[in-house]
C-alpha positions as CSV (number, residue, x, y, z in Angstrom):
1,M,-63.3,40.3,40.2
2,T,-62.0,39.1,37.0
3,P,-59.2,41.1,35.7
4,S,-59.2,43.2,33.0
5,P,-57.6,42.3,29.4
6,A,-54.4,43.7,28.4
7,R,-55.1,47.0,26.2
8,R,-53.4,46.4,23.1
9,S,-51.5,49.5,21.0
10,R,-52.9,50.5,17.9
11,K,-51.3,48.8,14.7
12,T,-49.4,51.3,12.6
13,S,-48.7,51.1,9.1
14,T,-45.1,50.1,7.9
15,A,-44.6,53.5,6.3
16,A,-45.4,55.3,9.6
17,K,-42.2,53.2,11.7
18,H,-39.8,55.6,13.0
19,V,-36.3,54.7,12.0
20,V,-33.6,55.3,15.0
21,P,-30.5,56.7,13.4
22,T,-27.2,54.5,14.5
23,R,-24.7,56.5,16.7
24,P,-21.2,55.9,17.1
25,F,-20.1,53.9,19.4
26,V,-19.3,55.0,23.3
27,A,-17.1,53.3,25.4
28,H,-18.6,52.5,28.5
29,H,-16.3,54.3,31.4
30,L,-15.3,51.0,32.7
31,A,-14.0,49.5,29.5
32,P,-10.0,50.1,29.6
33,P,-8.6,52.0,26.5
34,H,-7.3,49.3,23.9
35,E,-4.5,50.9,21.7
36,I,-3.7,48.7,18.2
37,L,0.0,48.6,17.7
38,T,1.8,49.3,14.3
39,E,4.1,46.7,12.9
40,E,7.0,48.5,14.4
41,E,5.8,49.1,18.1
42,S,4.6,45.4,17.9
43,R,8.3,44.1,17.0
44,K,9.9,46.8,20.0
45,V,7.2,45.1,22.5
46,L,7.9,41.4,21.0
47,A,11.5,41.9,21.6
48,E,11.1,43.6,24.8
49,L,8.9,40.7,26.7
50,K,11.3,38.0,24.7
51,T,8.4,36.3,23.5
52,S,6.7,35.5,20.4
53,P,2.8,36.3,19.5
54,E,1.6,32.9,19.7
55,R,2.5,33.2,23.6
56,L,0.4,36.0,24.0
57,P,-3.4,36.1,24.9
58,K,-5.9,36.8,22.2
59,I,-8.3,39.1,21.4
60,F,-11.3,38.7,18.9
61,V,-11.0,40.9,16.0
62,A,-14.8,41.9,16.9
63,D,-14.2,42.4,20.6
64,P,-16.2,46.0,21.7
65,G,-13.0,47.0,23.4
66,L,-11.5,47.4,20.6
67,K,-13.9,50.2,19.5
68,T,-12.3,52.1,22.3
69,D,-9.4,52.8,20.0
70,P,-9.9,55.6,17.3
71,K,-7.7,54.2,14.7
72,Y,-9.9,50.5,14.9
73,T,-12.7,52.1,12.8
74,A,-9.7,53.9,10.5
75,L,-8.3,50.5,9.8
76,K,-11.5,48.4,9.5
77,E,-12.8,51.0,6.7
78,S,-9.6,51.1,4.6
79,G,-9.7,47.3,4.7
80,E,-6.5,46.8,6.2
81,R,-5.9,43.5,8.1
82,L,-6.5,43.4,12.0
83,V,-5.7,39.7,12.2
84,G,-2.3,39.1,13.9
85,R,-1.6,42.5,15.1
86,L,-1.0,43.4,18.8
87,V,-3.5,45.3,21.3
88,R,-1.9,47.3,24.3
89,I,-4.5,47.5,27.2
90,R,-4.1,50.1,29.8
91,R,-5.9,49.4,33.2
92,P,-5.8,51.4,36.1
93,S,-3.8,49.4,39.3
94,A,-4.1,50.3,42.9
95,T,-0.6,49.1,43.4
96,A,1.3,49.6,40.3
97,G,-0.7,53.0,39.1
98,E,-0.9,51.5,35.8
99,A,-1.1,47.8,34.4
100,I,-0.1,47.0,30.5
101,A,-1.4,43.8,29.1
102,Y,-0.9,42.8,25.4
103,R,-3.2,40.7,23.2
104,V,-3.0,39.3,19.8
105,I,-6.1,39.9,17.3
106,V,-7.5,36.8,15.8
107,A,-10.5,35.7,13.8
108,P,-13.3,33.4,15.2
109,A,-13.3,29.7,14.7
110,G,-14.2,29.3,10.9
111,E,-13.3,32.8,9.4
112,E,-10.1,34.1,8.7
């Protein structure tokens, strides 16, 4: 017995296509909260760690984890420069209770 041909859906006109509205970003429950620091907080953290921003790990400005911070959208819409700012990432830890990591926001290669 030969298999029957696959059924094809009816073609719809371009005017009848349903447009799906964009919904706001919802963070995944496994994504740790990211917090973009102010200039003052950044200076305090760098002084406390006794390091320079160049020695910290990097994070891209388009990283989805940054969207977990409500300030990210406000800063992005206001046109404020995010490259060079520090980000505090809080992760749950079995031994320490909470592990805090700091990263520097960078632009992808070729952008700036």
